[in-house]
N, C-alpha and C positions, 0 to 999 in steps of 0.2 A: 863275319857276317851270321853263320849261320846259328854262333851262340845266342847272337841277340836276338833273333830270330824265333829261337827255343824258349826264351825267359818270357816274350811277350806272346806267345801262345800261351805256356804255362798260367800268367798273369789273367791275362784275357777267359780261361778256362776255369780260373777261382773266382772270379767277379762274378764269372754269368752263375757256377753256382751258386755263392752268394746269394745274389739276387733270387734268382728259384728258390733259395730256402724260406727266403723273407716271404716272397710271395705266397709261398705254401702255410706260413705258420701265418698271415692276414686274412688269405682265404677262409683258414680252419674257423681261425677267434670270429669275423665277424659274419661269416655265411652258414659254414657248417655247424660251428655250437648252435645259432641261433636255431638253426632248422631242427636240428634236433636235441632241443631241450640242455644240451649239456652244459650251458655257462649261460648264467644270467646277469644283468648289472642288476647292483647293490637296490634295495628299494629304502624308503626315506624309515632312516632310525632303526633297522635291520643292523644284530652286530656282527655278519658275515656274509660271504657270498651263498655259503647254502640256506641260510633264514632265506635271503633273496628268492632261492629257486622255490620254496614249500608255496610263496607266496605266488609266482611268477606261473605257478604250475596249475593252483588252484583258480587264478585270473584267466588264463588260456581255458579252462575245461567250462567255466559261468559262462563265458565268451562263447565254447562251444552249443552248449543248453540252451540257452539265449538263443541262438541263430537260428536252431530247432523249434522255438517255442515248447521245450519240455522244462513245466515247473518241477524243481525239486527242490530239497530243503535240508539244511545241516544238521546232523543226527552224531559227528565227531563229538566223544565226551569228553579227551582233552579240552577241545578249543570252547564246548560248552560249561564246562566247569570253570575256564577262567571267565567265558563271558556272562557268567552269571553272576561272579561276585562284583560286575560294573553293570550289571544289566537296566537299572534304573538311571546312567549316565548316559547307557548304548542309547535308550528309548528317548532323551531326550534330549541327546546332541545333534548338532546340524550336519549337514550332508557336506561339509566344506572338508579340506583334506587333513588326514589324521599325519599328527606331530609324529610319532611313530607307526612300526608295524610292531601292533603289540600279541595280536591271534594267530594270525594264520601265519606267522613268522617261528610259532612255538616249536619246537623239536618234536620231530614226529616222524614216523615212517608212511602212513596215509594219513587223507585225511576223507572224513566217509560223509556221504550224503546220501538221502532218502527219494526215492522215487516212486508216487502211486501208480502201479500201470494202469488203470482205466485212463490215467491222464494223456496217456502220447499211444502213437502208434511205433510201433518196434521199425522203425525205417532205416532200411542199410545207407543210405543217405548220412544219418549221423556220422556211423563208424568210416565212410569215406573221406567226411569232412574232418574226421580228427585224424585219421594219417595223413592227412595234406599237412597238419599244422603238428606232425611229429608225433603222436601218441602212439604208442601201441597197447592193443587193448584186448582182453580176455571177457568170454561170455559162460558162464558156470549155469548151467543148466540143470531141472531133475524133475521127478515127475511132481505134477497139480494132486495133492490130498483132499481139495474139493471136488475132485470127478468119483473120489474112491465112494463105497459103499458095500453094503453086504450083497449087493446083487451083480456087482460089478468092481474089479481093481484095474481101474482104466490102463493105468502107465503111462496117460500123456503128460510129456515134458513141457513144462514154461520156464522162460528163466527169470534165475532167481539172485544173480551176483554178478556185478560187470565190473570188469577193473581196467582204468585207463592208467599209462604208465607214460611219463614223460622226466627225461633227464632223472633223477633220484628220487625223485618223487612219485606217488601213487595218490590218485583216485579212488574208494571203494565206495562204487552207487550200489545199495542195498532196494532193490525192489518189496514194494510193500504189495499186499493183495488185501480187498477185503474178503472178509468171511460172513457167514451166514450168522454169526450169533453178534453181528455188528461192530467188527472190530478188524483190526490191522494185523496181519502176519506176515511175515518174512521167512524162507525157507533155509535149510542148512546148508553150508559150503561144501561141497564134495564135489572135489576135482576127479573128472575123467580119467580114466589109464591112460592117455595117449598124452594128456594135458603135461605141460613143462613145468616143475613143481618148484623150480630156482626163478618164476617169472617176477616175483615179490616173497618174502616170508609172510607166506600166508598164516602164520600160528599167533603173528602181533596183531592178527585182524579183531577188531574191538566185536563185530557182530558175525555170526556165521556158524562158529564151531554147533551153535544148537539152535534150531527154531525159534523163534520169539512171539509173543504177542503183546498186542500195544493197544490203548485204547487212540481214536482218531485224535491227533493233535488238531491244536488252534493256533494255527500260526501267526508269526510278525516279521514284517519285513522290513530292515534294520541296514547301515552300514557300518562295515567293520573291516578296517584295515586299508578303509576309501574302496571296499567293492560291498555292491548292494547284493545282496542274500535273506535267503528265509529262513527262523528259527522257531523252533516250538517258543510260546508266548509264556511259558513260565520253563525256564530250564530247568532250575533244580526238580522240576515235577518229575521232569521226564528222565532225569539221570536215575531218579530212585527205581523209576519202572523199568528203566534198563536193566537194572541191579537183580529183578525177581521177574524177567522176561519168558522165562526158558519154558517151551511151549512141548507139548507130549500129545502125539496123534491117536487115535484110537485104533486100537489091532485088529483092523478089520480081515488080515487074512485070517489070525487066531479065532475068529469070532465064526468065520465061516467053518472052518474048522471043530470050532464047538459046536456048532448047530447040526454038522451031518454028524455027530454022536447022541446029540440030544436037540430032535425037531423043536424047533422054537413053537411054543403055546401061542397060536393063531385063533383062539376062542373069542367070544365076541364079551366076554368079562377082561380076556388078558390086554385087548385091544383097547379097553374104556377104562380100566387101570392104567396102563401105559399114558394114556389122554389125561388122565386128571394128575400124576403124576411127572407128571413136564410142566403143567402148568403151576402147581403146588410150587415146584423149583423155582418156575421164571419170577412167581410171586414172591417166595425166601430170597433171591438173590436178589431182586429188587428190594425188597425193606431192610438187610442186611446191609446191603453196598450202598443206600442213603444214611446208615448209620455210622458210616464209614468202619463196621467191623469185615475183617478178613476170615473165610470161612471154605473150606473146601469139603468135597463128595467125601464120606466117609462109609463105615458098614457095609451093607449090601448094595447100596446106591453105588459105591468102589469096586467093587464085587463085579456089579453089573455093567462098568462103564469099561474094568480093565478085561473081564472075561467074555461078553459079550456083545459090546456096543451099544448096549441099551439098559433099559428100565429091565428090574427081574420081576415078571409079572407076578411070585405068588410071595414077592418081601411084602407088601399089603402096606409099605410106608417110605419114606423119604427121611433118610439119612445125612443128619450135614456135622463137623466137627467143627469145633474154635476153640484156639489155645486162651484160657482163661485171664492171661494179660489182655486177651482185648473184649472181655468180659464188658457190656452197658447195662446199667439200670433201666432204659430205654428200650432195650429190645424187645421185653414181652409187651408193655402199652403200643408200640408199634407194630406188632406184629396181629393183638385184638384189633388196630384201628384198621388194617388192611384185612380184615373180616376173619382173622383165624383164631380163635377163642384159647385162652390154655387150657389144657385137658390134665396135664400132671407138672407140679414142678418138684424133683427132689437133692436133695442134700442140700450143700450153701456154697456160696462164691469159694468160699476155702477148703472145701472137699466135694470129692463127686458130686458137682453141681449138674442138673440134666431137665433141661424144659424138652416139654410136648405137647403141641397145639393139633390142633382139631380143622382138619380140610375138609372136603367137600368128601360128603357120606362118609365113608370109612376108613378112607387115606387120610394119615397124620402124618405130621412131622417131626422129627425126633432131633433136637441137637442137644448133642454132646461135648463136655466143657474138657478139656485136655491140658494136664499138671504136669511141667516136666522138672525132670530129677537132672541129677548128673548126670548118668549113663542108660536114659531113657525115657521116653513119655508113657502116661497112663489116662485114662479115664475111670471114672465111677459109675457104678449102679447100685439101685435100691429097691430091694422087696418090698412093696408096699406093707403086706398083711405079718410079718415080720419082724422088719425093720433090721434085718440082713444087709450088709455092703460086699459088695463085688468091685475087684479093680481087674481091668484090661490093660496089659502093659504091650507097650509098642516101641522096637530100635528108633532109635531118633531122626526126624526125615524131617527136609524138607519142600518147599512148595513149589509146585508147578503148572502154570495156564493147562486145560484141555480145552476140546470143545463136546458137548454131551445135551443130548436135544435141543440143539441150533441155542445155546447157550458159552459163552467163555466164564469158563470156573474152574475153581484149584480144586486139585489132587495133588496128593503125596508123589514125589518125583521118584521116591524109592518105591512103589506100586506096590513092586513083588513082594518084598518086603513087607510091607505093612499088609497085602490082604492075606501074607502067608501066616502074619504073627496071628492073625483073627479067625482065621478057618483052616491054618494046617495045610501038609503038603498035598491034599486031595482037594486044595479050594476048587479046580477043573472039575469036578462032579457037583453037577447039583444036587442041593439037599432041599426038601421041602418041609420036612418035619426039625426043627430048630429051638432047643430052650438056652435061653438066653445066660441063663447061671450056670450051665453044665457046657455048651457044645460047642462053645468058644475055645480055641488053644491056648489063649492067653489069659483067660480067666484066675482069679485067684478070691478066693475069701480075704475079707476086709475087716472083717468084725461087725459090732451091730449098733447102731443108732442106739443112745440112751433115751429111755422112755419118754424123758424130759423135752429132748429135743425134739421129738415125733410130731410134733404140731406144727414145727417151722421147719424140718428136712422131706417133711412126709405132707405133702398138699396133692389132695385129686379135686379135680373139679367136672 
């Protein structure tokens, strides 16, 4: 009898353990996993559960921001690249169910959206709701460069990036701010010391390694994989803009140190010249942008931006650089139409082209055209009275955006090397006497124009 009781007890214990184990599996699969975002059922047309997870995370995020009336738009380069191929079909497609999950199920670690700062309030409620939906989130803040200036380095911090993580996927929300040059800017993603560097694979983020500058996009509401989302109206243009969006801030801290050594010229003449130079630069930028000609701050204008965040008052001109491949025959008539007569034209398109336009009073605009060789870039100069040619060599460089005199404008990304090539290691020391034929560190004699070409390559008006 005692033996039977033991077997019964053992059987009951085994059965109880099995039932409890089955209950735990059921509870995890149908409650905890859904609450924490660990497992999602497959979405129509996806190839795997992992594909489905990405779609569901995006859907939950869009539901989150919609419930708080926060307008965001898609800037994920991988998805926009796929969308761009089908943009006409997407624009014309009805809002019915998609036969497959083609875009938001594409393999990636993140999905990236943009948020315009002025379109929402930093509500604590958003993050509480996010947590209730199973999201973990991280906010990255840094200083607001819009508040910096020669008189004050504010140090005020603003939110730049948000990361919302659910299951194995994350949403990267990039915050864009309007700047005084009438463009949008996002800051770098720099983690504070106390932050979890393993929260997501930050190095894989498409936005955040550098600050970026963008034109204000026109948005289009579309249905993608059964999800309503705003995208840039022209995805290919946005993707091209993204490739060249890197932004450099003016170096106010270094500029303040410069002016402590060399007090700024605050005379009436200096103030008046800077005002005219700013007006001329804005007009030149408008003219070249309308022509689709890419340009950058060069020579003394670039030095002024890099060294002292302002126009150098004794320079007496505005200097721009243009790659010769971007030259257009419409440049001269366009500037003349804008009220800037041609002052001189030296060289020719094939060699050492240089244009100079007359601005207000004695302020002129010089446009230097740059030629690319295997290991360097150069622009030319011509002495009118002798026909002598000169050549200025620069290490190869790329172009970044900056803000200068309330204008979004290009400068060489490798600015220090560019400036040092032109002005030597003592570029921090102001020089008021400057001979363009001998003073630059990178100048080389480059022969003489043949006399029979002078009428074409030396034109003075």
